[in-house]
N, C-alpha and C positions, 0 to 999 in steps of 0.2 A: 125598191131598195131590198138589197140582199142581206141575210143573216150572216153574221160573223162565223167564222169557223168554230166548231164547238172544241172546248178545252176540257182537259182532263183534270181530275182533283185526286190527291191523295188522301191518306186516312185521317189526317189533321185537318181537311177542308181547305188546305192551301192549294192552289193551281200549280200543275206541273209544268216545267219548262216546254216551250213549243219549239225550241230548236230541235232539228232533225240530224241523227248522226250520219256518217258517210254512207252505211248500209241503207238506211231508208232514204237518203237523198238519191242515191243510185237507182232505188226502187221507183221512186216518183219521178225519173227522168232528169234530175238536177245533177249538176257537175259538183262533186264533193269540193269543200273549201280546202285549199293548201296554204300553209304557213310559209310565205316566200322567204321569210327572214331565216328560216331554217334549213333553206335549200342552197346547196353550194355547187356553184358551176365548176367543176374541176377543169373544165377546158379552157378557163378564162381567168386564172389565178394570177396574182400580181408577181412582178419579179422580186427575188430576196436579195438582201444585202450581200455584199461579197463576203467570203469566209473569213478573210483577214480583217474584216472590219465588223465582226460578229458582235464585239461588245463596245461600239464606238460610243455610244450614248453614256453608258455607265463609265467609261474610261475619262471622259469629259470632268466629272467630278471626283472620281478617285485616284487621277493620275495629274493633277496640275503641274505645271512646268515649275517647280520652286528652285529657287537659286540663293546664292549666298554672295553679297557684295553688291556692286554697281552694275547696271546693265543699260545700254543706250542703243537703240536700234532705229535706223532711219532708211525709209524705203521712197526712191524717187522715181515716178514714172516718166518716162521719155517720150512714149507715146501709147498708143491702145493696147499693143502687144509686148513691149519691152519696158523693163523696169530694172533699176539698179538698187542693191542693198548695202547698207553698211552697218556693222554691229560691233560695239566696244564692250568689253567685259574686265572689271577690276574685282577680284574676290579672292576666294579660297576653294579650294577643291580638296575632296577627302583621298588620302592614299591609304589603301588597305595595308593592314598588319596581321601577323600570325594570332595575335592575341585579341581579336576582334575590337581593337580600339583604335580607329582610323587617325592618321596624322594629318592635320590640316597644313595645306602648302599654298602659299601666295602664290596667284597667276595673274597675267594680264594678258588678253589677247584681242587681236582685231581680226575680223572677217569680213571679205569682201564677196559680195554675189551678184548674180544676174539671173533675171527671170524672163522668160520667153513663153507666151501663152497665146494661142490662136483659138479662135472659134470652131476650127474644124476638129478639134480634138489633140493638137500637138502642145506638148509642153516640155521645156527644157530649163531645168534650175540647176544652178552650179554655185559652190561656195569653196573660197579658198582663204584659209588661215595664215597668219604671220609666220607659223612654225612650217609651212610647206605642205599641211595637209589639205586635200582637196577632196569634196564630195560632189557627186552629181546625181540628178535623176532625169530620165527621159521618159516619156510617154508619147505614144502615137497611135491614132486608131487608124488601123488599116480599113476596115470596114465597120459599119454599126455594131456587128456581133463580135468582132476580133480586134483586140488592141495588144500592143506590145509596150512593155515597161523595162526600164532598165535602172538600177542603182548600183552605184561603185563608189569606193573609197580608196584613195591612193595615199600612201603614208611612207616615209622614209624608213621607218622601223620594219624590220625583217617581220613577216607574217601578220602585219596589220592592214596590209592591201586585200581588199574584198569586193567581190562583185557578184551580182545576182541579176538574171534575165527572167522576166515573166511572159507569159502569153495567156491572156484572158480571153474566155469565150462567154458570151452572154446570149442565153436564150429567151424564150417568153417569160418562163416561169422558173428558170434556173440559171445558175452561171458555174463556171468551172476555171481553173487555173493550172498551169503546167508551169514549174520553176526548175531552173538550173543555175547553180553557183560554184564558186570556188570550193576547194577541197572535195570534188566530186559530188556535190550536193544535188539531189534530184528530189522533186517534190510534185504532189498533184493534190488538188482538192476539188470538191464537188459540193453543191448546195442547191437544195430543191425546196420549192414551195409545196407543202402538203394541204394545207387549207389557206383562206384568206389571211389568218393570223398566225400560223405555225410553218416554220422552215426547219428541214433537217438535212445533214450531209456527214462528210466525212473527209479525212485527209490521210496522207501516207508520205514517208520520205524516207530517203536513203542516203546517208553519210559515207561515201565511199572510203575515205581517207581513214577514219576511225573504224569502218566496218560496223556502222550501227543503223538500225531500222526503226521505224516506229509507225502506229497508226492512231488516228483519233477519230472521234465521233462527237457531233454537236447538235443541238437543237436550239431555236429561238423562238419565242412567242412574244408577239407584239399585239397589245390591245390599244384601245384609244389613249389610255392615261399611264400603262406601264410596258417595259421590255423587260423580259426574263430569258436569261441565256444559260445553258449548261454545256460544259465540255469535258469528255473523258478521253484520256492519252494511255496508250500502253507503256509509257515511259513512267507511269505512275502518279499522274497528276488528275485530280478532280478540280475544276474551277466553275463555279457558279456566281452570277450577277444577277442584281434586280435594280430596277430603277423605276420610280413612280413618280408621277408629274402631280404635284399637290395643286398647284394652280399655274396660271400664266406665269408667274414670277420664280416659283421654288419648285425645285426637283430634288429627290431624295435617292440616294443610291447605296448599295450594299454588295459586298463580294465575299466569297468563301473559297479558300484553297487549301487543298488536302493533298499531301505527298504520302501515299500509303506505303512506299518503299521505306522512307526515313521516318514514319510515323509522325509527321510534322504538320500542323494546321494553322492557319492564320485567317484573319478576317478583318475587314475595315468597312468603315461607314462614311458615307460622303454627301455633301449637298451643293447645290448649284443655284445661287440666288441672284436674280435681275432685277434691277430696278431701271430707272430712265436713263441715268449717266453712269451706272456702276454695275460690275458684275463681281460677285464673291464666291469663290469656290474653296471648299475645304475638306479635310478628311481626319479621321482618327482610326488607328488600327489596334490590333491586339498587341503589338510590341510596344505600345506606349507611345508612339509618334503622333504629334498633333501638328497638321500643317494647314495653312490657308494662303490664298492667292487673291488679291484684290486688284481689279483693273478699273480706274476712274477715267471716265471720258472727260477731259477738260474742254476740248474744243474739236471741231471737225478735223480728224487726223491726228490729234494730239491725245496721248493716253498716259497716264500715269499709274506705275505698278508698284505694289509693296508685296512682299513674300516673307512667310516666317514658317520655321518647322522647329519643334521642340522635342527633344528626346530626353526625357527625364532620366531613364534607365542607365544611359551612357553619358550623360550631363553634357549632351551636344546640342548646342542651340545656333540656329542659323537665321539671319536675316538679311533680307535685301530689299533694294529699291531701284526703280529704273524709269526710263522714259522711251515711248515708242511714237515716232512721227512717221505719217505716212499711212495711207490706207491699204 
């Protein structure tokens, strides 16, 4: 029977740790221990989100689609790729005035739409309103790394028709985009994964008709329970958002916007609460506005919607309800 290895004792009579440091391990011919959790494989970083989708999680809570009046949406699938959409709206819209007191104008609209989506990455979405306004979105994947996108709006009013063409590039750990639009608009952006949780990038644009240009920089940090973003632009805007997932049902979000040219700042706080048959989103901002949107699932393909927004400072109160049929 062999004797155990001798142990060293300190001044108080307590045994000293027997673990060996990296230098002693190397001297004894042992391989030093490496903390694998702290090692980052920079050659195998995940793909980041698109630059234009930088704040997508926070905007779900902070920008709910609030409305005033009655809304009814119907989507009917004809086959696996093609579907028709009908939308009715009866309510009020705000007409801006010079004294910052909007005037409410009653309006009723009908919108007809068609959606065509394939598994190969082609998407065609068109909408036509009863006043002759048409909007369309087109997306087509040329290769797994290159995609074309186009958005356009056609209207009878002069200067209201617009179009934008995008070319998206997707790499293993980066993505980029080139944009061209009406009024001689040119834009480019790039977003790169720096670590598994941190992405950074920037954008630049040139508006030829107004002879204006600008650049911007952005960073996004995504953890297991949070997403934090920050954007800085030469136009004078600083925008930061943060969203935290409290549990499987509740997420909290906040944002901060500062215009250093105008010395104006604003902030808002929002929440996104989901239960089995219901989703509640709401926000409150520094302007005193409080809004909430409730979506209740009555049955498969049947949702009931309630909307409310209160602005005590302007004494403006908006309430709406609606129904959505179809998946």
